[in-house]
C-alpha positions as CSV (number, residue, x, y, z in Angstrom):
1,M,-4.4,-30.3,-29.6
2,E,-8.1,-30.2,-28.5
3,N,-8.2,-34.0,-28.2
4,K,-5.0,-33.9,-26.1
5,I,-6.3,-31.3,-23.7
6,N,-9.6,-33.1,-23.3
7,D,-7.8,-36.4,-22.6
8,D,-5.6,-34.6,-19.9
9,L,-8.7,-33.0,-18.3
10,Q,-10.5,-36.3,-18.2
11,K,-7.6,-38.0,-16.6
12,A,-7.3,-35.2,-14.1
13,L,-11.0,-35.4,-13.2
14,N,-10.9,-39.2,-12.8
15,S,-7.8,-38.9,-10.6
16,F,-9.3,-36.2,-8.5
17,K,-12.5,-38.2,-8.0
18,A,-10.4,-41.1,-6.9
19,G,-8.6,-39.0,-4.4
20,D,-5.2,-39.2,-6.2
21,Y,-4.5,-35.5,-6.1
22,E,-0.9,-35.8,-7.1
23,K,-1.8,-37.5,-10.4
24,A,-4.7,-35.0,-10.8
25,A,-2.4,-32.1,-10.5
26,E,0.0,-33.6,-13.0
27,A,-2.8,-34.1,-15.5
28,F,-4.2,-30.6,-15.0
29,D,-0.6,-29.2,-15.4
30,S,-0.3,-31.1,-18.7
31,A,-3.6,-29.5,-19.9
32,L,-2.3,-26.1,-18.7
33,K,0.7,-26.3,-20.9
34,Q,-1.7,-26.3,-23.9
35,D,-3.9,-23.5,-22.4
36,S,-1.7,-21.5,-20.1
37,N,-4.3,-18.8,-19.3
38,N,-7.2,-21.0,-18.5
39,P,-8.5,-19.9,-15.0
40,N,-10.6,-23.1,-14.5
41,I,-7.5,-25.3,-14.9
42,L,-5.5,-23.0,-12.7
43,N,-8.2,-23.1,-10.1
44,N,-8.3,-26.9,-10.3
45,I,-4.5,-27.2,-9.9
46,G,-4.8,-24.9,-6.8
47,L,-7.5,-27.2,-5.4
48,C,-5.3,-30.3,-5.9
49,Y,-2.5,-28.6,-4.0
50,S,-5.0,-27.5,-1.3
51,K,-6.1,-31.1,-0.9
52,L,-2.4,-32.1,-0.6
53,A,-1.9,-29.4,2.1
54,K,0.7,-27.7,-0.2
55,D,-0.9,-24.4,0.7
56,D,1.8,-22.0,-0.8
57,L,1.4,-23.6,-4.2
58,A,-2.4,-23.6,-3.8
59,V,-2.4,-19.9,-3.1
60,E,-0.1,-19.2,-6.0
61,Y,-2.5,-21.0,-8.5
62,F,-5.7,-19.5,-7.0
63,I,-4.3,-16.0,-7.3
64,K,-3.2,-16.6,-10.8
65,A,-6.6,-18.0,-11.7
66,L,-8.2,-14.8,-10.3
67,S,-5.9,-12.7,-12.4
68,F,-7.4,-14.2,-15.5
69,N,-11.0,-14.4,-14.1
70,P,-11.5,-12.0,-11.2
71,K,-15.2,-13.1,-11.0
72,S,-14.7,-16.7,-10.3
73,V,-16.8,-17.2,-7.1
74,Q,-15.4,-20.7,-6.5
75,T,-11.8,-19.6,-6.6
76,Y,-12.5,-16.9,-4.0
77,I,-14.0,-19.5,-1.8
78,N,-11.2,-22.0,-2.4
79,L,-8.5,-19.4,-1.6
80,A,-10.4,-18.1,1.5
81,D,-10.5,-21.7,2.8
82,V,-6.7,-22.0,2.5
83,Y,-6.3,-18.6,4.2
84,F,-8.6,-19.8,7.0
85,R,-6.7,-23.1,7.4
86,N,-3.6,-21.0,7.9
87,K,-5.3,-18.6,10.3
88,N,-4.9,-15.7,7.8
89,I,-8.3,-14.3,8.7
90,I,-7.5,-10.8,7.6
91,D,-6.2,-12.0,4.2
92,A,-9.4,-13.9,3.8
93,I,-11.6,-10.9,4.7
94,N,-9.7,-8.6,2.3
95,L,-10.0,-11.2,-0.5
96,L,-13.8,-11.7,0.0
97,E,-14.4,-8.0,0.4
98,N,-12.8,-7.5,-3.1
99,G,-15.0,-10.3,-4.4
100,V,-18.2,-8.8,-3.0
101,T,-17.2,-5.4,-4.4
102,L,-16.9,-6.9,-7.8
103,M,-20.0,-9.1,-7.5
104,P,-22.3,-7.4,-5.0
105,D,-25.2,-9.8,-5.7
106,E,-23.2,-13.0,-5.2
107,I,-24.8,-14.5,-2.1
108,A,-22.2,-17.2,-1.6
109,L,-19.4,-14.7,-1.2
110,K,-21.5,-12.5,1.1
111,H,-22.2,-15.6,3.3
112,Y,-18.5,-16.5,3.4
113,L,-17.6,-12.9,4.2
114,S,-20.1,-12.8,7.1
115,R,-18.6,-16.0,8.6
116,F,-15.1,-14.5,8.4
117,Y,-16.3,-11.3,10.0
118,L,-17.7,-13.4,12.7
119,E,-14.4,-15.2,13.2
120,D,-12.8,-11.8,13.6
121,S,-15.6,-10.7,16.1
122,R,-16.9,-8.1,13.7
123,Y,-20.5,-8.9,14.6
124,D,-22.1,-5.8,13.1
125,L,-20.4,-6.3,9.7
126,A,-21.4,-10.0,9.7
127,M,-25.0,-9.1,10.4
128,D,-24.9,-6.4,7.7
129,Q,-23.8,-9.0,5.1
130,L,-26.5,-11.4,6.2
131,Q,-29.1,-8.7,6.0
132,E,-27.9,-7.9,2.5
133,I,-28.4,-11.5,1.5
134,L,-31.9,-11.4,2.8
135,D,-32.5,-8.2,0.8
136,I,-31.6,-10.2,-2.3
137,D,-33.2,-13.5,-1.3
138,S,-35.8,-13.1,1.4
139,E,-36.2,-16.8,1.8
140,N,-32.5,-17.6,2.4
141,L,-32.8,-19.9,5.4
142,D,-29.0,-20.1,6.0
143,A,-28.9,-16.4,6.4
144,Y,-31.8,-16.4,8.9
145,W,-30.1,-19.2,10.9
146,D,-26.7,-17.5,11.0
147,L,-28.3,-14.1,11.8
148,G,-30.2,-15.8,14.6
149,N,-27.1,-17.4,16.0
150,I,-25.2,-14.1,16.1
151,Q,-28.1,-12.3,17.8
152,F,-28.3,-15.2,20.3
153,E,-24.6,-14.8,21.2
154,L,-25.1,-11.0,21.6
155,G,-28.1,-11.5,23.9
156,D,-30.7,-10.2,21.5
157,Y,-33.1,-13.0,22.1
158,D,-36.2,-11.4,20.6
159,S,-34.5,-11.0,17.2
160,A,-32.8,-14.4,17.4
161,A,-36.1,-16.1,18.0
162,A,-37.8,-14.3,15.2
163,N,-35.1,-15.4,12.8
164,Y,-35.2,-19.0,14.0
165,E,-39.0,-18.9,13.5
166,N,-38.4,-17.7,9.9
167,V,-36.5,-20.9,9.3
168,L,-39.1,-23.1,11.1
169,E,-41.7,-21.8,8.6
170,K,-39.9,-23.9,6.0
171,V,-38.0,-26.5,8.0
172,T,-40.2,-28.6,10.3
173,D,-38.2,-31.7,10.8
174,N,-35.0,-30.5,12.5
175,A,-34.7,-31.2,16.2
176,V,-31.6,-29.1,16.6
177,L,-33.4,-26.1,15.2
178,Y,-36.3,-26.6,17.6
179,Y,-33.8,-27.0,20.4
180,Q,-32.0,-23.8,19.5
181,T,-35.3,-21.9,19.3
182,A,-36.4,-23.4,22.6
183,I,-33.2,-22.3,24.5
184,T,-33.6,-18.8,23.0
185,Y,-37.1,-18.5,24.4
186,E,-35.9,-19.9,27.7
187,A,-33.1,-17.2,27.8
188,N,-35.9,-14.6,27.2
189,D,-38.0,-16.1,30.0
190,N,-40.7,-17.3,27.7
191,I,-41.1,-20.7,29.3
192,D,-44.3,-21.7,27.4
193,K,-42.6,-21.3,24.0
194,A,-39.5,-23.0,25.2
195,I,-41.4,-26.0,26.3
196,S,-43.4,-26.1,23.1
197,N,-40.2,-26.1,21.0
198,H,-38.6,-28.8,23.1
199,L,-41.7,-30.9,22.7
200,K,-41.5,-30.4,18.9
201,A,-37.8,-31.4,19.0
202,I,-38.6,-34.8,20.5
203,S,-41.6,-35.3,18.3
204,V,-39.3,-34.9,15.3
205,N,-36.6,-37.1,16.9
206,E,-37.6,-39.1,20.0
207,N,-33.9,-39.8,20.6
208,F,-32.9,-36.2,20.9
209,H,-32.0,-36.5,24.6
210,P,-31.0,-32.8,25.4
211,S,-34.6,-31.7,25.1
212,Y,-35.8,-34.3,27.7
213,K,-33.5,-32.8,30.3
214,K,-34.5,-29.3,29.4
215,L,-38.2,-30.2,29.7
216,G,-37.6,-31.6,33.1
217,I,-35.9,-28.4,34.2
218,L,-38.6,-26.2,32.6
219,F,-41.5,-28.1,34.1
220,M,-39.7,-28.0,37.5
221,A,-39.5,-24.2,37.1
222,R,-43.2,-24.2,36.6
223,N,-43.6,-26.3,39.7
224,D,-45.2,-29.1,37.6
225,I,-43.2,-31.8,39.4
226,E,-45.1,-34.7,37.9
227,S,-44.2,-33.7,34.3
228,A,-40.6,-32.8,35.4
229,V,-40.1,-36.3,36.9
230,E,-41.6,-37.9,33.8
231,Y,-39.1,-36.1,31.4
232,F,-36.2,-36.6,33.8
233,N,-37.0,-40.4,33.8
234,D,-37.2,-40.4,30.0
235,Y,-33.8,-38.7,30.0
236,L,-32.3,-41.4,32.2
237,N,-33.2,-44.0,29.6
238,F,-30.4,-42.7,27.4
239,D,-26.8,-43.7,27.6
240,L,-25.6,-41.0,29.9
241,P,-22.2,-40.5,31.7
242,Q,-22.4,-42.0,35.2
243,D,-22.0,-38.7,37.0
244,E,-24.8,-37.1,35.0
245,K,-27.1,-40.1,35.6
246,K,-26.5,-39.9,39.4
247,N,-27.1,-36.1,39.4
248,I,-30.5,-36.6,37.7
249,E,-31.4,-39.5,40.0
250,D,-30.6,-37.3,43.0
251,L,-32.6,-34.4,41.6
252,I,-35.6,-36.7,41.1
253,K,-35.4,-37.8,44.7
254,R,-35.2,-34.3,46.0
255,I,-38.2,-32.9,44.0
256,S,-40.3,-36.0,44.6
257,K,-40.4,-35.6,48.4
């Protein structure tokens, strides 16, 4: 029997890797007949059905898997994904809250829960989960990033910038991160730091065109017309929509007079 179940599992895994989820589900089901209470096999069958968009069956198998192993982090995540795809945000939140109650130190579940709270506009609860993650792992960069994004949306630019800076202490080669930090400082009227971070963005990726436009605008706000024109001209070198290109060309003409 052991050889048979191992053969079935290997066939299932091979089919899954090949993207043949129907065959994978059949092979996992064959293995399940020999070990009917195995939560890993149940989870894998649920994942196959999820890939096939047979969501009712996926939910059925994920729930059954959790009945045998209520501490399977991956099954919580898989089931929450299916709920999300079907816009069942409340079901996903209830599920993940149960998981976090059972496993209060599981960072992955807390992070998922924070994102579902955010989907449901429960900003305070989302931030609470992210802060709890940081209490467990003070170097969790994803939590700092997500926390910063929420604070940015809420207009708490000081806190948002501080959390982005926490990420930048470890990540120094991400233009998007520098850009987000820059627009946060700009929103908080800290033009010097905004310019500094846009310059870092293009030093990391010289083709990151949004920062060239922003630099033109920021230097124009500082009345440094020469620098503004320089960065606007750099921005024009990119493949821009025709109306955007014309707007920038007109702007250059106006400020150069």
